[in-house]
C-alpha positions in Angstrom: -31.1 -33.5 -1.5 -29.0 -34.6 1.5 -26.7 -32.1 3.2 -23.9 -34.2 4.7 -22.2 -33.3 7.9 -18.7 -31.9 7.9 -17.0 -33.8 10.7 -14.4 -31.1 11.4 -17.0 -28.6 12.4 -19.7 -30.9 13.6 -22.2 -28.8 11.6 -24.0 -29.6 8.4 -23.0 -27.6 5.3 -26.0 -25.2 5.5 -25.2 -24.4 9.1 -21.6 -23.9 8.2 -22.6 -21.4 5.6 -24.8 -19.5 8.1 -22.0 -19.4 10.7 -19.5 -18.3 8.1 -21.3 -15.0 7.5 -20.2 -13.0 10.6 -16.6 -14.0 9.9 -16.6 -13.3 6.2 -18.5 -10.0 6.1 -15.9 -8.3 8.2 -12.7 -10.0 7.1 -13.1 -11.1 3.4 -14.1 -8.7 0.7 -17.2 -9.6 -1.4 -17.5 -13.0 0.4 -20.9 -11.9 2.0 -22.3 -11.9 -1.5 -21.4 -15.5 -2.0 -23.1 -16.4 1.3 -26.3 -14.6 0.3 -26.3 -16.5 -3.0 -25.9 -19.9 -1.4 -28.6 -19.2 1.2 -30.9 -18.1 -1.6 -30.3 -21.3 -3.5 -31.1 -23.3 -0.3 -34.2 -21.2 0.4 -35.5 -21.8 -3.1 -34.9 -25.5 -2.8 -36.7 -25.8 0.6 -39.6 -23.7 -0.8 -40.0 -26.1 -3.8 -39.5 -29.2 -1.7 -42.1 -28.2 0.9 -44.3 -26.4 -1.6 -44.5 -23.3 0.5 -43.3 -19.8 -0.3 -41.8 -17.9 2.6 -44.7 -15.4 2.4 -47.0 -18.2 3.6 -44.7 -19.5 6.3 -45.9 -18.7 9.8 -42.4 -17.8 11.0 -41.2 -16.0 7.9 -44.1 -14.1 6.4 -43.6 -10.9 8.5 -40.0 -10.7 7.4 -40.8 -11.6 3.8 -43.5 -9.0 3.3 -41.5 -6.4 5.0 -38.4 -6.7 2.8 -40.5 -7.2 -0.3 -42.4 -3.9 0.4 -39.1 -2.1 0.8 -37.8 -3.6 -2.5 -41.1 -2.6 -4.3 -40.7 1.0 -3.0 -37.3 1.1 -4.8 -38.8 -0.3 -8.0 -41.7 2.2 -7.9 -39.3 5.0 -7.4 -37.4 4.1 -10.5 -40.5 3.5 -12.6 -42.0 6.9 -11.7 -38.7 8.8 -12.2 -38.1 11.0 -15.3 -35.6 8.5 -16.7 -36.6 5.0 -15.5 -34.2 3.2 -17.9 -31.3 4.8 -16.1 -32.4 3.4 -12.8 -32.7 -0.3 -13.9 -29.1 -0.9 -12.7 -30.0 0.5 -9.3 -32.9 -2.0 -9.0 -30.5 -4.8 -9.8 -28.1 -3.8 -7.2 -30.8 -4.1 -4.6 -31.8 -7.6 -5.5 -30.7 -8.7 -2.0 -34.1 -7.5 -0.7 -36.0 -9.4 -3.5 -34.3 -12.7 -2.6 -34.3 -12.0 1.1 -37.3 -14.2 1.9 -35.5 -17.2 0.5 -32.3 -16.2 2.4 -34.4 -16.2 5.6 -35.9 -19.6 4.6 -32.4 -21.0 4.3 -31.3 -19.5 7.6 -34.5 -20.8 9.3 -34.1 -24.3 8.0 -30.5 -24.5 9.1 -31.7 -24.3 12.7 -28.4 -22.9 13.9 -28.4 -22.1 17.6 -28.0 -18.4 18.3 -25.2 -19.1 20.7 -23.1 -20.5 17.9 -23.8 -17.4 15.8 -22.7 -15.3 18.7 -19.5 -17.3 19.1 -18.8 -16.8 15.3 -19.3 -13.1 15.8 -16.7 -13.1 18.7 -14.2 -14.9 16.5 -15.0 -12.4 13.7 -14.1 -9.5 16.1 -11.0 -11.3 17.2 -9.8 -11.9 13.6 -10.9 -8.5 12.4 -9.3 -6.5 15.2 -6.0 -8.4 14.9 -6.1 -7.8 11.1 -6.8 -4.1 11.7 -3.9 -3.7 14.2 -1.5 -5.7 12.0 -2.3 -3.5 8.9 -1.8 -0.3 10.8 -1.8 3.2 9.2 -4.9 5.0 7.9 -8.5 4.2 8.8 -9.1 0.5 9.3 -11.6 -1.2 7.0 -10.2 -4.8 6.8 -12.6 -6.7 4.5 -15.7 -4.5 4.9 -15.0 -2.4 1.8 -15.0 0.9 3.8 -13.9 2.1 7.2 -17.4 3.4 7.9 -19.0 0.0 7.5 -16.1 -1.7 9.5 -16.7 0.8 12.4 -20.4 0.2 12.3 -20.2 -3.6 12.3 -17.6 -3.7 15.1 -19.6 -1.4 17.3 -22.7 -3.6 16.9 -20.7 -6.8 17.3 -19.0 -5.4 20.4 -22.2 -4.7 22.3 -23.8 -7.9 21.0 -21.1 -9.9 22.8 -21.9 -8.5 26.2 -25.7 -8.2 26.1 -26.2 -11.4 28.1 -22.9 -11.2 30.1 -24.6 -11.3 33.5 -25.9 -14.8 32.7 -22.5 -16.1 31.6 -19.9 -18.1 33.6 -16.8 -16.3 34.9 -14.7 -17.6 32.0 -17.3 -16.6 29.4 -17.5 -13.1 31.0 -13.7 -12.6 30.7 -13.7 -13.7 27.1 -16.7 -11.5 26.3 -15.1 -8.5 27.9 -11.9 -9.1 26.0 -13.8 -9.3 22.7 -15.7 -6.2 23.7 -12.5 -4.2 24.3 -11.1 -5.4 20.9 -14.3 -4.3 19.2 -14.2 -0.9 20.8 -10.5 -0.5 19.8 -11.4 -1.5 16.2 -14.1 1.2 16.2 -11.4 3.7 17.2 -9.1 2.4 14.5 -11.8 2.9 11.9 -11.8 6.6 12.7 -15.6 6.7 11.9 -17.5 9.4 13.6 -20.9 7.8 13.1 -19.5 4.6 14.7 -18.6 6.7 17.8 -22.2 7.9 17.9 -23.5 4.4 17.4 -21.3 3.2 20.3 -22.9 5.8 22.6 -26.4 5.0 21.5 -25.8 1.2 22.0 -24.2 1.9 25.4 -27.4 3.6 26.7 -29.6 1.0 24.9 -27.8 -1.8 26.7 -28.1 0.0 30.1 -31.9 0.4 29.4 -32.3 -3.3 28.5 -30.3 -4.4 31.6 -32.3 -2.1 33.8 -35.6 -3.5 32.6 -34.3 -7.0 33.3 -33.2 -6.1 36.8 -29.5 -6.8 36.1 -28.1 -3.4 37.3 -27.0 -3.8 40.9 -24.8 -1.3 42.7 -21.8 -3.5 42.3 -22.4 -3.9 38.5 -23.0 -0.2 38.0 -19.7 0.5 39.6 -18.0 -2.0 37.2 -19.8 -0.4 34.2 -18.7 3.1 35.3 -15.1 1.9 35.6 -15.1 0.3 32.2 -16.7 3.5 30.7 -14.0 5.6 32.4 -11.2 3.5 31.0 -12.6 3.6 27.4 -13.3 7.3 27.6 -9.8 8.1 28.9 -8.2 6.0 26.2 -10.3 7.7 23.5 -9.5 11.2 24.8 -5.8 10.5 24.7 -6.0 9.2 21.2 -4.7 11.8 18.7 -6.7 10.4 15.7 -9.9 10.4 17.7 -9.5 14.0 18.9 -8.6 15.2 15.4 -11.7 13.6 13.9 -14.0 15.1 16.5 -12.3 18.6 16.3 -12.7 18.6 12.5 -16.3 17.7 12.8 -17.1 20.5 15.2 -15.1 23.1 13.3 -16.9 22.2 10.0 -20.2 22.2 11.7 -19.6 25.7 13.2 -18.4 27.2 9.9 -21.2 25.7 7.7 -23.6 28.5 8.2 -21.1 31.1 7.1 -19.1 29.1 4.5 -20.4 29.9 1.0 -18.9 26.7 -0.5 -18.6 23.5 1.4 -15.5 21.4 1.1 -15.1 19.2 4.2 -16.9 15.9 4.7 -19.2 17.2 7.4 -20.3 20.5 5.8 -20.7 18.7 2.4 -23.1 16.3 4.1 -24.9 19.3 5.7 -25.2 20.9 2.2 -26.6 17.6 0.8 -29.2 17.4 3.5 -30.2 21.0 3.2 -30.5 20.8 -0.6 -32.2 17.5 -0.4 -34.9 18.7 2.0 -35.6 21.7 -0.3 -35.9 19.4 -3.3 -38.3 17.1 -1.4 -40.6 20.0 -0.7 -41.2 20.5 -4.4 -42.1 16.9 -5.1 -43.0 15.3 -1.8 -45.2 12.3 -2.8 -43.2 10.0 -5.1 -39.8 11.8 -5.2 -37.4 12.1 -8.1 -36.2 8.6 -8.5 -33.6 6.5 -6.7 -30.8 7.5 -9.1 -31.5 11.3 -9.1 -31.1 12.3 -5.5 -27.7 13.9 -5.9 -28.7 15.8 -9.0 -31.9 17.2 -7.5 -30.3 18.2 -4.2 -27.5 20.0 -6.1 -30.0 22.3 -7.7 -30.6 23.9 -4.3 -26.9 24.3 -3.4 -25.2 27.6 -4.2 -21.5 27.0 -3.8 -19.8 25.8 -7.0 -17.6 23.1 -5.3 -20.4 21.7 -3.3 -22.8 21.9 -6.2 -20.4 19.9 -8.5 -19.7 17.3 -5.8 -23.3 16.7 -4.8 -24.4 16.5 -8.4 -22.3 13.4 -8.9 -23.5 11.6 -5.8 -26.0 8.7 -6.1 -27.0 9.0 -2.4 -27.1 11.9 0.1 -25.3 10.2 3.0 -28.5 10.2 5.0 -31.1 7.4 4.3 -34.0 9.5 5.7 -33.3 12.5 3.5 -32.3 10.3 0.5 -35.5 8.4 0.8 -37.5 11.6 0.9 -35.8 13.0 -2.2 -35.7 9.7 -4.2 -38.9 8.0 -3.0 -41.0 10.7 -1.4 -43.1 10.2 1.6 -44.0 6.7 0.5 -40.4 5.7 0.3 -39.6 7.1 3.7 -42.5 5.2 5.1 -41.1 2.0 3.6 -37.7 2.7 5.2 -39.2 3.5 8.6 -41.3 0.3 8.4 -38.1 -1.7 7.6 -36.4 -0.3 10.7 -39.0 0.4 13.3 -41.6 -2.3 12.8 -39.1 -5.0 13.7 -38.0 -2.8 16.6 -41.5 -2.8 18.0 -41.7 -6.6 17.6 -38.3 -7.1 19.4 -39.5 -4.9 22.3 -42.8 -6.7 22.6 -41.0 -10.1 22.7 -38.5 -8.7 25.2 -41.2 -7.3 27.4 -43.0 -10.7 27.3 -39.8 -12.4 28.4 -39.5 -14.4 25.2 -35.9 -15.4 24.1 -34.1 -12.6 25.9 -30.8 -12.8 24.0 -32.3 -12.9 20.5 -34.6 -10.0 21.0 -32.1 -7.9 23.0 -29.7 -8.3 20.1 -32.6 -7.4 17.7 -33.2 -4.1 19.6 -29.4 -3.3 19.4 -29.4 -4.2 15.7 -32.2 -1.8 14.7 -30.9 1.0 16.9 -27.4 0.7 15.3 -28.9 0.7 11.8 -31.2 3.7 12.5 -28.2 5.8 13.8 -26.0 4.6 10.9 -28.6 5.8 8.4 -28.2 9.4 9.6 -24.9 9.8 7.8 -24.8 6.8 5.4 -27.0 4.3 3.7 -28.1 0.8 4.6 -29.2 0.0 1.0 -26.6 1.7 -1.2 -23.7 -0.7 -0.5 -23.5 -4.4 -1.1 -22.0 -5.2 2.3 -24.7 -3.3 4.1 -27.4 -4.9 2.0 -26.1 -8.3 2.8 -25.7 -7.4 6.5 -29.2 -6.2 6.8 -30.8 -9.1 4.9 -28.8 -11.7 6.8 -29.1 -10.4 10.4 -32.7 -9.4 10.1 -33.3 -12.9 8.7 -31.6 -14.4 11.8 -33.3 -12.3 14.4 -36.8 -11.5 13.2 -38.2 -15.0 12.6 -38.7 -17.1 15.7 -36.2 -20.0 16.2 -37.3 -23.2 14.5 -38.6 -25.9 16.9 -37.9 -29.5 16.1 
């Protein structure tokens, strides 16, 4: 099998597929699924040709066993639930994690330079932000299937573009800052509160990484404070931003006295409260992936909240959802998927190995771990594709010719 070069892009077809993912996942609905499919096919081909499964590949085995363990935790949750037949469809929807080792094999064999992926991400932010501004009205989601996912991706992409800004040329710095401001404006347009929190978390994470690398001089700190002041002032004068924050605080304050939750924030709080109570009654293996809403609703008193939560397939918090659906074992698998790679990225960063790749890896895991507080990284096709792809790019070491 020979993969011919596309002269227009100066990349071979497999590299073109890899580079298309950042652009497509934000701007074209369902296109990320096609990318995952193509990478899976390539990964299977390379595995057959080289007679080596990803699980036995020195660069890929950590990633492969990690995502496989997470997938098996989902399977076991369904098998041990009261109605396993009902959960078969939920297993199928998470097939991304089953084929993930082959996706990583395809990415690895493409040997795409990380700087080209970063450039593709910058172009993705440019196209996505223009698209969001052009559409106008309502909360921006572009091609991400939801405003929450759009806000999350744009927040991560924004900080990714500036993580190595101090080593760039002056022209590159200007372009990176332009893309960063577009990404932050896109986060604002998404109207997603958890994306605002992720932005804050990533901001302090970037400062910490820069500090450990000795990049923070007095002059640069002054520049950072200036940029932060401009962004904060813009947000505080944005009516939509202020409304979203005010509503969140008001619903949070009234949750303890409201007998029947109706707003998005207090409904989430009711889900988490009911979910934690359900978990205490069956803490080891949980109730099954498809039963989390039903079990949490049994511990909610308000009729409106009870009816709403009963129909939910996830509890808008991956940690609580894992406890209810998978029990302690399931939560352990989720934490391993998140924080084992984080420790590897930090170790590599501390050892001064491939700064850009591992710094982005740290930001990636921090963004995911915060996103999981109010949403799910494994209950939506776009997020499953996003996690499988970017973890497959960042966790294995770059291939050496």
